[in-house]
All heavy atoms as an XYZ file, in Angstrom:
939
protein
N     -15.764     44.378     -5.566
C     -14.383     44.451     -5.994
C     -13.484     44.176     -4.782
O     -13.690     44.733     -3.710
C     -14.138     45.825     -6.561
C     -12.764     45.987     -7.100
S     -12.696     47.509     -8.065
C     -11.471     47.055     -9.166
N     -12.475     43.306     -4.950
C     -11.597     42.975     -3.876
C     -10.504     44.010     -3.743
O      -9.996     44.521     -4.730
C     -10.928     41.634     -4.118
C     -11.882     40.485     -4.026
C     -11.073     39.245     -4.186
N     -10.689     38.786     -2.884
C     -10.707     37.495     -2.526
N     -11.065     36.582     -3.378
N     -10.366     37.156     -1.333
N     -10.131     44.263     -2.551
C      -9.033     45.204     -2.286
C      -7.755     44.418     -2.233
O      -7.726     43.250     -1.869
C      -9.296     45.940     -0.980
C     -10.584     46.781     -1.045
S     -10.791     47.753      0.434
C      -9.579     49.016      0.184
N      -6.664     45.034     -2.547
C      -5.350     44.404     -2.544
C      -5.017     43.819     -1.164
O      -4.415     42.773     -1.066
C      -4.255     45.397     -2.964
N      -5.441     44.481     -0.132
C      -5.181     44.009      1.218
C      -5.833     42.643      1.472
O      -5.312     41.824      2.221
C      -5.623     45.030      2.268
N      -6.962     42.393      0.833
C      -7.673     41.137      1.019
C      -6.905     39.985      0.312
O      -7.113     38.826      0.659
C      -9.068     41.190      0.422
C      -9.999     42.117      1.192
O      -9.660     42.425      2.343
O     -11.003     42.547      0.609
N      -6.025     40.284     -0.614
C      -5.353     39.252     -1.385
C      -4.030     38.859     -0.743
O      -3.375     37.949     -1.216
C      -5.152     39.715     -2.803
C      -6.488     39.954     -3.496
S      -6.252     40.606     -5.111
C      -6.628     39.166     -6.085
N      -3.601     39.560      0.260
C      -2.341     39.192      0.922
C      -2.671     38.315      2.125
O      -3.677     38.490      2.784
C      -1.554     40.429      1.360
O      -2.336     41.145      2.299
C      -1.220     41.296      0.148
N      -1.759     37.389      2.393
C      -1.911     36.532      3.528
C      -0.588     35.924      3.876
O       0.385     36.072      3.149
C      -2.979     35.446      3.262
C      -2.684     34.661      2.030
N      -3.173     35.038      0.794
C      -1.989     33.526      1.832
C      -2.759     34.188     -0.099
N      -2.020     33.247      0.468
N      -0.565     35.241      4.970
C       0.650     34.608      5.414
C       1.123     33.555      4.408
O       0.305     32.788      3.908
C       0.359     33.927      6.770
C       1.551     33.326      7.426
O       2.627     33.263      6.793
O       1.419     32.868      8.581
N       2.387     33.549      4.082
C       2.877     32.625      3.087
C       2.683     31.153      3.507
O       2.615     30.268      2.696
C       4.356     32.883      2.757
O       5.133     32.668      3.928
N       2.590     30.911      4.806
C       2.351     29.555      5.298
C       1.004     29.046      4.828
O       0.806     27.830      4.672
C       2.437     29.496      6.813
N       0.064     29.926      4.590
C      -1.251     29.516      4.122
C      -1.181     28.900      2.729
O      -2.035     28.150      2.358
C      -2.213     30.685      4.130
N      -0.130     29.235      1.989
C       0.042     28.690      0.623
C       0.779     27.342      0.639
O       0.793     26.659     -0.374
C       0.826     29.665     -0.240
S      -0.147     31.140     -0.691
N       1.391     27.015      1.752
C       2.111     25.746      1.822
C       1.127     24.587      1.659
O       0.117     24.509      2.309
C       2.856     25.616      3.137
C       3.713     24.372      3.221
C       4.577     24.416      4.461
C       5.273     23.150      4.738
N       6.127     22.612      3.725
N       1.474     23.689      0.729
C       0.592     22.556      0.465
C       1.397     21.273      0.626
O       2.604     21.259      0.537
C       0.094     22.603     -0.979
C      -0.817     23.784     -1.226
C      -1.219     23.777     -2.689
N      -1.643     22.450     -3.126
C      -2.839     22.136     -3.518
N      -3.779     23.052     -3.588
N      -3.115     20.930     -3.921
N       0.673     20.222      0.822
C       1.325     18.909      0.914
C       1.900     18.600     -0.474
O       1.279     18.901     -1.495
C       0.299     17.812      1.322
C       0.890     16.428      1.249
C      -0.267     18.113      2.655
N       3.079     18.036     -0.479
C       3.762     17.619     -1.707
C       2.840     16.770     -2.525
O       2.197     15.819     -2.005
C       5.059     16.894     -1.353
C       5.787     16.384     -2.577
O       6.379     17.198     -3.273
O       5.714     15.150     -2.843
N       2.768     16.997     -3.829
C       1.904     16.268     -4.723
C       2.236     14.755     -4.720
O       1.344     13.914     -4.777
C       1.993     16.829     -6.150
C       1.027     16.172     -7.091
O      -0.171     16.111     -6.755
O       1.480     15.686     -8.160
N       3.516     14.445     -4.651
C       3.933     13.036     -4.644
C       3.428     12.313     -3.398
O       2.893     11.192     -3.488
N       3.508     12.975     -2.267
C       2.992     12.384     -1.005
C       1.514     12.191     -1.110
O       0.989     11.116     -0.699
C       3.360     13.271      0.204
C       4.860     13.292      0.448
C       2.591     12.854      1.471
C       5.437     11.977      0.927
N       0.808     13.147     -1.646
C      -0.635     13.025     -1.822
C      -0.969     11.808     -2.677
O      -1.838     11.002     -2.288
C      -1.223     14.322     -2.447
O      -0.958     15.427     -1.575
C      -2.706     14.205     -2.675
N      -0.297     11.659     -3.797
C      -0.585     10.526     -4.681
C      -0.250      9.189     -4.040
O      -1.010      8.213     -4.177
C       0.157     10.717     -6.025
C      -0.393     11.881     -6.804
C       0.132     12.020     -8.229
N       1.330     11.304     -8.551
C       2.535     11.848     -8.727
N       2.698     13.130     -8.575
N       3.586     11.097     -9.060
N       0.874      9.139     -3.307
C       1.259      7.880     -2.661
C       0.200      7.452     -1.647
O      -0.233      6.310     -1.621
C       2.627      7.990     -1.971
C       2.877      6.883     -0.982
C       3.760      8.051     -3.006
N      -0.230      8.403     -0.807
C      -1.199      8.050      0.225
C      -2.592      7.825     -0.320
O      -3.384      7.105      0.272
C      -1.148      9.044      1.394
C      -0.016      8.731      2.328
C       1.188      9.418      2.239
C      -0.127      7.739      3.284
C       2.243      9.094      3.060
C       0.926      7.432      4.113
C       2.121      8.115      4.014
N      -2.916      8.442     -1.455
C      -4.218      8.123     -2.083
C      -4.266      6.667     -2.498
O      -5.303      6.054     -2.444
C      -4.459      9.030     -3.287
C      -4.888     10.436     -2.899
C      -5.006     11.361     -4.088
O      -4.429     11.135     -5.158
N      -5.750     12.434     -3.894
N      -3.109      6.113     -2.881
C      -3.065      4.723     -3.302
C      -2.773      3.792     -2.109
O      -3.548      2.918     -1.774
C      -2.019      4.538     -4.392
C      -1.813      3.120     -4.897
C      -3.098      2.650     -5.584
C      -0.654      3.090     -5.860
N      -1.631      4.021     -1.461
C      -1.208      3.108     -0.396
C      -1.899      3.382      0.922
O      -1.844      2.548      1.828
C       0.312      3.170     -0.229
C       1.114      2.688     -1.417
C       2.594      2.752     -1.121
C       0.719      1.284     -1.812
N      -2.520      4.545      1.042
C      -3.234      4.882      2.298
C      -4.597      4.223      2.395
O      -5.174      4.239      3.446
N      -5.045      3.627      1.312
C      -6.317      2.908      1.382
C      -6.134      1.674      2.220
O      -5.089      1.000      2.157
C      -6.780      2.501     -0.010
C      -7.301      3.660     -0.833
C      -7.871      3.156     -2.135
C      -8.492      4.290     -2.902
N      -9.007      3.802     -4.174
N      -7.133      1.363      2.989
C      -7.065      0.205      3.842
C      -6.716     -1.046      3.005
O      -7.299     -1.251      1.959
C      -8.395     -0.029      4.563
C      -8.310     -1.096      5.616
C      -9.510     -1.126      6.447
N      -9.290     -2.073      7.555
C     -10.241     -2.565      8.317
N     -11.480     -2.170      8.124
N      -9.958     -3.402      9.250
N      -5.750     -1.790      3.502
C      -5.284     -3.037      2.931
C      -4.210     -2.895      1.863
O      -3.449     -3.847      1.646
C      -6.399     -3.911      2.356
C      -7.568     -4.115      3.248
C      -8.853     -3.669      3.019
C      -7.622     -4.784      4.523
N      -9.655     -4.039      4.067
C      -8.940     -4.720      4.997
C      -6.658     -5.431      5.298
C      -9.334     -5.278      6.203
C      -7.041     -5.982      6.500
C      -8.363     -5.914      6.953
N      -4.105     -1.774      1.168
C      -3.148     -1.676      0.084
C      -1.698     -1.837      0.550
O      -0.944     -2.594     -0.040
C      -3.302     -0.333     -0.656
O      -4.563     -0.305     -1.288
N      -1.335     -1.123      1.625
C       0.048     -1.225      2.148
C       0.387     -2.641      2.564
O       1.453     -3.180      2.155
N      -0.463     -3.300      3.365
C      -0.153     -4.697      3.748
C      -0.056     -5.647      2.559
O       0.779     -6.561      2.556
C      -1.314     -5.058      4.673
C      -1.747     -3.770      5.258
C      -1.575     -2.773      4.158
N      -0.851     -5.448      1.524
C      -0.766     -6.306      0.352
C       0.577     -6.144     -0.320
O       1.284     -7.143     -0.631
C      -1.906     -6.008     -0.658
C      -3.242     -6.447     -0.075
C      -1.653     -6.702     -1.986
C      -4.450     -5.907     -0.832
N       1.009     -4.917     -0.511
C       2.313     -4.663     -1.126
C       3.429     -5.219     -0.219
O       4.390     -5.833     -0.703
C       2.532     -3.165     -1.372
C       3.959     -2.863     -1.814
C       1.539     -2.657     -2.453
N       3.282     -5.060      1.073
C       4.297     -5.585      2.000
C       4.446     -7.088      1.897
O       5.552     -7.621      1.952
C       3.985     -5.172      3.433
N       3.332     -7.810      1.712
C       3.409     -9.259      1.533
C       4.127     -9.589      0.237
O       4.960    -10.468      0.155
C       1.991     -9.888      1.549
C       2.035    -11.344      1.128
C       1.404     -9.762      2.953
N       3.774     -8.846     -0.831
C       4.327     -9.144     -2.139
C       5.804     -8.722     -2.261
O       6.525     -9.213     -3.134
C       3.515     -8.486     -3.241
C       2.112     -9.063     -3.405
C       1.320     -8.263     -4.431
C       2.162    -10.533     -3.797
N       6.272     -7.845     -1.370
C       7.708     -7.480     -1.342
C       8.545     -8.728     -1.034
O       9.602     -8.922     -1.580
C       7.975     -6.364     -0.322
C       9.442     -6.320      0.090
C       7.544     -5.034     -0.880
N       7.993     -9.578     -0.182
C       8.720    -10.780      0.216
C       8.818    -11.774     -0.937
O       9.872    -12.373     -1.146
C       8.017    -11.441      1.407
C       7.941    -10.559      2.653
C       9.325    -10.189      3.176
O      10.221    -11.057      3.157
O       9.488     -9.030      3.595
N       7.734    -11.992     -1.658
C       7.711    -12.945     -2.753
C       6.335    -12.872     -3.481
O       5.380    -12.431     -2.871
C       7.949    -14.388     -2.266
C       6.875    -14.893     -1.334
C       7.270    -16.224     -0.714
O       8.420    -16.609     -0.725
N       6.272    -16.943     -0.227
N       6.255    -13.378     -4.691
C       4.959    -13.455     -5.345
C       4.033    -14.372     -4.537
O       4.522    -15.226     -3.769
C       5.279    -14.085     -6.697
C       6.736    -13.792     -6.942
C       7.366    -13.804     -5.578
N       2.748    -14.175     -4.684
C       1.806    -14.977     -3.917
C       0.531    -15.227     -4.717
O       0.143    -14.420     -5.546
C       1.460    -14.228     -2.600
N      -0.073    -16.387     -4.461
C      -1.351    -16.721     -5.031
C      -2.432    -15.957     -4.251
O      -2.226    -15.551     -3.097
C      -1.618    -18.221     -4.942
C      -0.732    -19.014     -5.862
N       0.355    -19.693     -5.395
C      -0.744    -19.182     -7.196
C       0.948    -20.265     -6.424
N       0.309    -19.957     -7.521
N      -3.566    -15.794     -4.874
C      -4.692    -15.065     -4.272
C      -5.009    -15.590     -2.859
O      -5.097    -14.843     -1.897
C      -5.918    -15.145     -5.170
C      -7.050    -14.271     -4.698
C      -7.143    -12.949     -5.130
C      -8.028    -14.773     -3.860
C      -8.189    -12.155     -4.719
C      -9.073    -13.976     -3.439
C      -9.149    -12.657     -3.875
N      -5.159    -16.924     -2.734
C      -5.524    -17.509     -1.429
C      -4.434    -17.263     -0.383
O      -4.748    -17.018      0.792
C      -5.750    -18.997     -1.587
N      -3.176    -17.292     -0.805
C      -2.092    -17.013      0.143
C      -2.108    -15.552      0.602
O      -1.858    -15.270      1.765
C      -0.736    -17.355     -0.496
C      -0.609    -18.815     -0.840
O      -1.221    -19.640     -0.150
O       0.068    -19.123     -1.842
N      -2.426    -14.648     -0.307
C      -2.536    -13.227      0.066
C      -3.683    -13.043      1.063
O      -3.552    -12.319      2.031
C      -2.799    -12.365     -1.152
C      -1.603    -11.948     -1.974
C      -2.024    -11.310     -3.289
C      -0.737    -10.984     -1.182
N      -4.785    -13.715      0.782
C      -5.939    -13.574      1.691
C      -5.607    -14.048      3.094
O      -5.968    -13.420      4.080
C      -7.121    -14.373      1.127
C      -8.320    -14.294      2.049
C      -9.556    -13.840      1.332
N     -10.615    -13.590      2.279
C     -11.530    -14.480      2.647
N     -11.556    -15.670      2.131
N     -12.457    -14.128      3.551
N      -4.834    -15.145      3.194
C      -4.412    -15.642      4.516
C      -3.398    -14.720      5.164
O      -3.362    -14.559      6.389
C      -3.834    -17.053      4.417
C      -4.891    -18.124      4.270
C      -4.286    -19.529      4.419
N      -3.395    -19.844      3.310
C      -3.795    -20.392      2.159
N      -5.068    -20.631      1.951
N      -2.930    -20.670      1.218
N      -2.558    -14.080      4.367
C      -1.490    -13.241      4.895
C      -1.982    -11.870      5.382
O      -1.291    -11.222      6.159
C      -0.426    -13.025      3.818
N      -3.154    -11.451      4.943
C      -3.720    -10.190      5.333
C      -4.999    -10.426      6.132
O      -6.087    -10.486      5.563
C      -3.980     -9.272      4.116
C      -4.488     -7.898      4.543
C      -2.727     -9.123      3.261
N      -4.866    -10.648      7.422
C      -6.050    -11.019      8.243
C      -7.163     -9.971      8.164
O      -6.909     -8.765      8.213
C      -5.503    -11.098      9.665
C      -4.007    -11.211      9.523
C      -3.654    -10.544      8.230
N      -8.373    -10.460      8.000
C      -9.548     -9.587      8.015
C      -9.984     -9.087      6.655
O     -11.061     -8.490      6.536
N      -9.198     -9.292      5.640
C      -9.581     -8.775      4.306
C     -10.543     -9.763      3.660
O     -10.366    -10.994      3.748
C      -8.366     -8.510      3.423
C      -8.752     -7.687      2.210
C      -7.644     -9.799      3.024
C      -7.570     -7.144      1.406
N     -11.579     -9.243      3.009
C     -12.540    -10.106      2.291
C     -11.972    -10.402      0.882
O     -11.099     -9.685      0.376
C     -13.887     -9.414      2.152
O     -13.792     -8.301      1.286
N     -12.492    -11.434      0.253
C     -12.068    -11.772     -1.119
C     -12.362    -10.594     -2.068
O     -11.537    -10.258     -2.899
C     -12.770    -13.028     -1.592
C     -12.210    -14.302     -1.012
C     -12.813    -15.542     -1.588
O     -13.372    -15.491     -2.728
O     -12.742    -16.611     -0.946
N     -13.515     -9.996     -1.894
C     -13.925     -8.889     -2.771
C     -12.970     -7.713     -2.599
O     -12.529     -7.094     -3.592
C     -15.361     -8.489     -2.446
C     -15.842     -7.224     -3.011
C     -16.154     -7.373     -4.474
N     -16.541     -6.084     -5.061
C     -17.601     -5.918     -5.796
N     -18.413     -6.898     -6.022
N     -17.854     -4.736     -6.301
N     -12.625     -7.361     -1.350
C     -11.749     -6.241     -1.090
C     -10.331     -6.521     -1.609
O      -9.692     -5.663     -2.210
C     -11.722     -5.889      0.387
C     -10.864     -4.664      0.703
S     -11.453     -3.163     -0.138
C     -13.040     -2.930      0.609
N      -9.869     -7.754     -1.412
C      -8.546     -8.131     -1.924
C      -8.503     -8.015     -3.447
O      -7.587     -7.446     -4.015
C      -8.164     -9.538     -1.473
C      -6.836    -10.104     -2.004
C      -5.682     -9.196     -1.623
C      -6.629    -11.509     -1.479
N      -9.548     -8.509     -4.099
C      -9.647     -8.417     -5.538
C      -9.650     -6.939     -6.019
O      -8.926     -6.592     -6.969
C     -10.900     -9.101     -6.031
O     -11.006     -9.062     -7.425
N     -10.423     -6.119     -5.327
C     -10.500     -4.680     -5.678
C      -9.134     -4.014     -5.496
O      -8.701     -3.252     -6.366
C     -11.537     -3.957     -4.839
C     -12.962     -4.333     -5.211
O     -13.182     -4.996     -6.244
O     -13.882     -3.961     -4.432
N      -8.494     -4.254     -4.363
C      -7.180     -3.594     -4.095
C      -6.125     -4.088     -5.063
O      -5.323     -3.294     -5.551
C      -6.743     -3.849     -2.649
C      -7.548     -3.106     -1.615
C      -7.413     -1.580     -1.796
N      -8.158     -0.901     -0.775
C      -9.319     -0.351     -0.963
N      -9.927     -0.390     -2.137
N      -9.960      0.260      0.003
N      -6.133     -5.370     -5.405
C      -5.173     -5.881     -6.349
C      -5.380     -5.237     -7.743
O      -4.433     -4.904     -8.444
C      -5.254     -7.417     -6.461
C      -4.667     -8.173     -5.283
C      -5.088     -9.620     -5.308
C      -3.134     -8.014     -5.250
N      -6.646     -5.047     -8.118
C      -6.966     -4.396     -9.376
C      -6.456     -2.950     -9.376
O      -5.866     -2.461    -10.354
C      -8.448     -4.427     -9.653
N      -6.632     -2.231     -8.266
C      -6.161     -0.855     -8.163
C      -4.649     -0.775     -8.198
O      -4.064      0.081     -8.889
C      -6.647     -0.224     -6.825
C      -8.115      0.076     -6.822
C      -8.591      0.534     -5.427
O      -7.781      0.664     -4.510
O      -9.794      0.770     -5.302
N      -3.988     -1.693     -7.488
C      -2.535     -1.710     -7.502
C      -1.978     -2.090     -8.866
O      -0.959     -1.601     -9.297
C      -2.000     -2.664     -6.404
C      -2.277     -2.205     -4.983
C      -2.015     -3.352     -3.980
C      -1.432     -1.002     -4.604
N      -2.721     -2.960     -9.557
C      -2.332     -3.315    -10.920
C      -2.512     -2.139    -11.864
O      -1.612     -1.868    -12.683
N      -3.604     -1.412    -11.750
C      -3.844     -0.249    -12.586
C      -2.806      0.829    -12.347
O      -2.458      1.604    -13.267
C      -5.253      0.306    -12.345
N      -2.276      0.895    -11.120
C      -1.252      1.875    -10.790
C       0.140      1.434    -11.231
O       1.110      2.177    -11.076
C      -1.268      2.155     -9.272
N       0.255      0.225    -11.766
C       1.519     -0.256    -12.235
C       2.415     -0.841    -11.181
O       3.624     -0.988    -11.368
N       1.842     -1.240    -10.022
C       2.660     -1.790     -8.942
C       2.613     -3.328     -8.856
O       3.517     -3.933     -8.334
C       2.210     -1.198     -7.589
C       2.300      0.317     -7.452
C       1.820      0.744     -6.075
C       3.710      0.816     -7.716
N       1.531     -3.904     -9.336
C       1.337     -5.345     -9.223
C       0.972     -5.950    -10.567
O       0.197     -5.357    -11.334
C       0.203     -5.639     -8.201
C      -0.185     -7.111     -8.164
C       0.590     -5.197     -6.801
N       1.531     -7.122    -10.833
C       1.189     -7.877    -12.046
C       0.401     -9.109    -11.645
O       0.714     -9.794    -10.690
C       2.457     -8.351    -12.778
C       3.191     -7.330    -13.577
C       4.447     -7.939    -14.177
C       2.327     -6.720    -14.661
N      -0.658     -9.358    -12.409
C      -1.496    -10.539    -12.225
C      -1.067    -11.581    -13.281
O      -0.993    -11.245    -14.451
C      -2.959    -10.188    -12.413
C      -3.924    -11.309    -12.300
C      -5.339    -10.798    -12.596
N      -6.345    -11.797    -12.287
C      -6.820    -12.678    -13.167
N      -6.360    -12.689    -14.406
N      -7.702    -13.540    -12.817
N      -0.758    -12.785    -12.844
C      -0.316    -13.819    -13.739
C      -1.146    -15.074    -13.502
O      -1.342    -15.482    -12.369
C       1.149    -14.142    -13.505
C       2.059    -12.937    -13.795
C       3.490    -13.192    -13.447
O       3.780    -13.899    -12.472
O       4.356    -12.654    -14.163
N      -1.616    -15.653    -14.624
C      -2.416    -16.885    -14.524
C      -1.435    -18.051    -14.665
O      -0.707    -18.147    -15.640
C      -3.493    -16.939    -15.615
C      -4.253    -18.268    -15.540
C      -4.440    -15.759    -15.475
N      -1.385    -18.897    -13.656
C      -0.534    -20.077    -13.650
C      -1.239    -21.204    -14.402
O      -2.412    -21.477    -14.162
C      -0.206    -20.527    -12.243
C       0.516    -19.459    -11.428
O       1.147    -18.578    -12.045
O       0.406    -19.505    -10.186
N      -0.507    -21.856    -15.280
C      -1.089    -22.958    -16.035
C      -1.533    -24.064    -15.062
O      -0.804    -24.364    -14.118
C      -0.092    -23.518    -17.021
N      -2.659    -24.570    -15.274
C      -3.209    -25.612    -14.398
C      -2.845    -26.983    -14.870
O      -1.938    -27.128    -15.687
N      -3.501    -27.999    -14.480
C      -4.543    -27.876    -13.430
C      -3.938    -27.881    -12.057
O      -2.867    -28.455    -11.902
C      -5.410    -29.086    -13.723
C      -4.519    -30.109    -14.381
C      -3.439    -29.343    -15.061
N      -4.536    -27.337    -11.083
C      -5.664    -26.394    -11.216
C      -5.202    -25.038    -11.657
O      -4.044    -24.675    -11.431
C      -6.231    -26.336     -9.812
C      -5.050    -26.541     -8.939
C      -4.135    -27.496     -9.698
N      -6.070    -24.302    -12.277
C      -5.768    -22.938    -12.729
C      -5.643    -22.061    -11.475
O      -6.544    -22.062    -10.640
C      -6.888    -22.457    -13.622
C      -6.669    -21.118    -14.323
C      -5.554    -21.276    -15.347
C      -7.944    -20.667    -14.996
N      -4.525    -21.343    -11.343
C      -4.319    -20.477    -10.187
C      -3.791    -19.137    -10.670
O      -3.099    -19.051    -11.676
C      -3.328    -21.071     -9.210
C      -3.803    -22.354     -8.578
C      -2.786    -22.905     -7.626
N      -2.844    -22.129     -6.379
C      -1.965    -22.297     -5.394
N      -1.008    -23.162     -5.490
N      -2.060    -21.581     -4.302
N      -4.165    -18.106     -9.931
C      -3.694    -16.772    -10.253
C      -2.683    -16.341     -9.184
O      -2.912    -16.511     -7.980
C      -4.884    -15.760    -10.286
C      -4.383    -14.364    -10.523
C      -5.882    -16.182    -11.343
N      -1.574    -15.796     -9.641
C      -0.579    -15.303     -8.716
C      -0.316    -13.832     -8.990
O      -0.642    -13.327    -10.072
C       0.720    -16.119     -8.797
O       1.309    -15.936    -10.056
N       0.237    -13.169     -8.017
C       0.486    -11.735     -8.118
C       1.924    -11.490     -7.694
O       2.456    -12.152     -6.783
C      -0.467    -10.949     -7.164
C      -1.902    -11.108     -7.582
C      -2.644    -12.177     -7.108
C      -2.476    -10.231     -8.462
C      -3.949    -12.353     -7.514
C      -3.804    -10.381     -8.871
C      -4.530    -11.445     -8.402
O      -5.826    -11.632     -8.807
N       2.572    -10.564     -8.381
C       3.921    -10.164     -8.034
C       4.056     -8.670     -8.281
O       3.310     -8.100     -9.025
C       4.967    -10.952     -8.811
C       5.021    -10.654    -10.277
C       6.153    -11.460    -10.964
N       6.133    -11.303    -12.383
C       6.692    -10.288    -13.026
N       7.310     -9.320    -12.354
N       6.596    -10.169    -14.340
N       5.055     -8.096     -7.621
C       5.267     -6.690     -7.775
C       6.032     -6.413     -9.112
O       6.852     -7.215     -9.534
C       6.144     -6.131     -6.649
C       5.473     -6.146     -5.272
C       6.451     -5.578     -4.226
C       4.191     -5.352     -5.268
N       5.702     -5.302     -9.710
C       6.453     -4.831    -10.856
C       7.749     -4.200    -10.334
O       7.972     -4.114     -9.104
C       5.657     -3.751    -11.633
O       5.472     -2.635    -10.720
C       4.329     -4.269    -12.114
N       8.575     -3.734    -11.221
C       9.775     -3.041    -10.793
C       9.452     -1.821     -9.961
O      10.061     -1.565     -8.902
C      10.599     -2.617    -12.025
C      11.960     -2.082    -11.682
C      12.762     -1.755    -12.942
O      12.686     -2.479    -13.941
O      13.494     -0.748    -12.906
N       8.416     -1.099    -10.335
C       7.977      0.060     -9.587
C       7.485     -0.351     -8.185
O       7.754      0.301     -7.197
C       6.880      0.828    -10.313
N       6.714     -1.439     -8.114
C       6.243     -1.906     -6.812
C       7.389     -2.379     -5.923
O       7.418     -2.081     -4.736
N       8.326     -3.117     -6.498
C       9.474     -3.592     -5.743
C      10.337     -2.438     -5.213
O      10.941     -2.552     -4.160
C      10.307     -4.536     -6.578
N      10.323     -1.315     -5.930
C      11.105     -0.158     -5.495
C      10.555      0.452     -4.200
O      11.237      1.256     -3.565
C      11.133      0.876     -6.620
N       9.375      0.039     -3.779
C       8.807      0.519     -2.495
C       9.420     -0.138     -1.303
O       9.252      0.302     -0.163
C       7.297      0.269     -2.449
C       6.430      1.161     -3.336
C       5.038      0.624     -3.489
C       6.413      2.575     -2.775
N      10.169     -1.253     -1.500
C      10.685     -2.017     -0.351
C      11.469     -1.183      0.635
O      11.200     -1.256      1.842
C      11.530     -3.206     -0.841
C      12.065     -4.039      0.298
C      12.860     -5.244     -0.136
O      13.140     -5.398     -1.352
O      13.222     -6.035      0.732
N      12.444     -0.348      0.220
C      13.181      0.432      1.240
C      12.254      1.356      2.046
O      12.412      1.472      3.261
C      14.186      1.215      0.427
C      14.331      0.518     -0.866
C      12.987     -0.138     -1.109
N      11.298      1.989      1.372
C      10.395      2.885      2.074
C       9.511      2.102      3.058
O       9.303      2.554      4.204
C       9.512      3.648      1.072
N       9.034      0.938      2.649
C       8.214      0.124      3.563
C       9.018     -0.346      4.761
O       8.517     -0.366      5.906
C       7.614     -1.069      2.825
C       6.555     -0.705      1.776
C       6.130     -1.955      1.004
C       5.322     -0.069      2.419
N      10.250     -0.739      4.518
C      11.128     -1.172      5.613
C      11.363     -0.012      6.615
O      11.277     -0.220      7.825
C      12.471     -1.655      5.053
C      13.282     -2.450      6.070
C      14.570     -3.025      5.525
N      14.390     -3.718      4.254
C      15.058     -3.357      3.149
N      15.945     -2.385      3.177
N      14.853     -4.009      2.012
N      11.570      1.178      6.089
C      11.753      2.363      6.968
C      10.496      2.673      7.752
O      10.555      2.985      8.923
C      12.169      3.598      6.135
C      13.589      3.524      5.665
C      14.613      3.578      6.767
O      14.410      4.337      7.761
O      15.604      2.839      6.697
N       9.334      2.569      7.077
C       8.075      2.801      7.813
C       7.865      1.764      8.907
O       7.373      2.119      9.990
C       6.876      2.786      6.839
C       6.764      4.016      5.934
C       5.718      3.776      4.851
C       6.389      5.222      6.784
N       8.218      0.516      8.644
C       8.054     -0.522      9.641
C       8.974     -0.237     10.850
O       8.531     -0.383     12.008
C       8.387     -1.897      9.049
N      10.197      0.166     10.591
C      11.119      0.518     11.688
C      10.592      1.728     12.470
O      10.657      1.749     13.705
C      12.537      0.801     11.162
C      13.249     -0.453     10.666
C      13.387     -1.489     11.776
O      13.751     -1.156     12.914
O      13.133     -2.686     11.497
N      10.090      2.720     11.777
C       9.526      3.884     12.415
C       8.372      3.472     13.350
O       8.263      3.923     14.467
C       9.053      4.906     11.394
C       8.428      6.093     12.029
C       8.997      7.217     12.480
C       7.025      6.251     12.312
N       8.067      8.083     13.005
C       6.833      7.505     12.922
C       5.888      5.450     12.077
C       5.611      7.991     13.313
C       4.645      5.920     12.489
C       4.523      7.167     13.096
N       7.484      2.603     12.833
C       6.351      2.148     13.625
C       6.819      1.415     14.890
O       6.195      1.615     15.933
C       5.451      1.246     12.789
N       7.840      0.583     14.766
C       8.346     -0.148     15.943
C       8.851      0.838     17.001
O       8.703      0.612     18.189
C       9.464     -1.094     15.553
C       8.981     -2.286     14.791
C      10.159     -3.156     14.348
C       9.689     -4.266     13.406
N      10.798     -4.998     12.826
N       9.419      1.935     16.582
C       9.984      2.907     17.506
C       8.977      3.921     18.050
O       9.134      4.395     19.178
C      11.108      3.713     16.844
O      12.156      2.870     16.444
N       7.968      4.237     17.256
C       7.129      5.392     17.624
C       5.645      5.090     17.814
O       4.936      5.967     18.273
C       7.284      6.482     16.569
C       8.675      6.983     16.410
N       9.265      7.792     17.358
C       9.614      6.756     15.471
C      10.508      8.044     16.982
N      10.740      7.435     15.869
N       5.201      3.923     17.451
C       3.759      3.615     17.662
C       3.614      2.598     18.787
O       4.463      1.732     18.950
C       3.164      3.039     16.369
C       3.054      3.996     15.201
C       2.478      3.303     14.004
C       2.240      5.227     15.552
N       2.546      2.724     19.546
C       2.316      1.760     20.607
C       2.239      0.353     20.045
O       1.808      0.160     18.898
C       0.971      2.164     21.226
C       0.623      3.464     20.609
C       1.482      3.678     19.405
N       2.682     -0.604     20.831
C       2.610     -2.001     20.399
C       1.148     -2.391     20.144
O       0.246     -2.043     20.880
C       3.179     -2.940     21.466
C       4.671     -2.852     21.508
O       5.301     -2.410     20.550
O       5.243     -3.277     22.535
N       0.987     -3.132     19.061
C      -0.335     -3.668     18.702
C      -0.322     -5.131     19.089
O       0.732     -5.771     19.103
C      -0.599     -3.492     17.241
N      -1.500     -5.699     19.366
C      -1.523     -7.142     19.658
C      -1.040     -7.912     18.460
O      -1.316     -7.573     17.316
C      -3.008     -7.427     19.973
C      -3.751     -6.182     19.662
C      -2.784     -5.068     19.417
N      -0.285     -8.982     18.702
C       0.224     -9.801     17.621
C      -0.636    -11.010     17.460
O      -1.345    -11.449     18.392
C       1.689    -10.210     17.849
O       1.726    -10.944     19.081
C       2.606     -9.036     17.940
N      -0.523    -11.672     16.310
C      -1.247    -12.916     16.088
C      -0.578    -13.989     16.914
O       0.669    -14.014     17.058
C      -1.156    -13.327     14.614
S      -1.970    -12.145     13.510
N      -1.350    -14.925     17.452
C      -0.746    -16.014     18.264
C       0.262    -16.783     17.383
O       0.018    -17.074     16.213
C      -1.926    -16.925     18.600
C      -3.157    -16.080     18.402
C      -2.788    -15.030     17.361
N       1.418    -17.054     17.981
C       2.438    -17.834     17.294
C       3.288    -17.014     16.338
O       4.201    -17.577     15.727
N       3.041    -15.691     16.185
C       3.831    -14.883     15.281
C       4.776    -14.059     16.126
O       4.378    -13.393     17.060
C       2.924    -13.956     14.434
C       3.797    -12.990     13.626
C       2.008    -14.768     13.548
N       6.053    -14.125     15.792
C       7.053    -13.319     16.483
C       7.463    -12.154     15.620
O       7.449    -12.253     14.401
C       8.284    -14.160     16.849
O       8.831    -14.696     15.657
C       7.910    -15.276     17.805
N       7.848    -11.105     16.255
C       8.298     -9.889     15.510
C       9.793     -9.815     15.546
O      10.478    -10.164     16.371
C       7.730     -8.647     16.175
C       6.273     -8.513     15.891
C       5.837     -7.156     16.366
N       4.436     -7.019     16.078
C       3.819     -5.889     16.182
N       4.430     -4.825     16.570
N       2.554     -5.788     15.885
């Protein structure tokens, strides 16, 4: 039997991460998801263009992340009439609403994170 004294603890122990933050980072915190959304904030893109815009991502991983972002309601997949048949991706209204937050995160990173090597010929 537990004693009442065992059930009391510091209220800080009950503090939890906000559920919204948890859900956002479960989705956008996965490797590649944030950069994919950031590319699509600028404009819709074909699969091959997304692959080139996100260095190091494999076709399989890009496909998986796009499917996850689509299932979350952030990205729409559209088949462009051919020939040749091409698939393009664009943000939904919910996905586009991430733009201000992504812009703020990018500014924060410029101010608070060490510089990362840039791609040759790319200026910041």
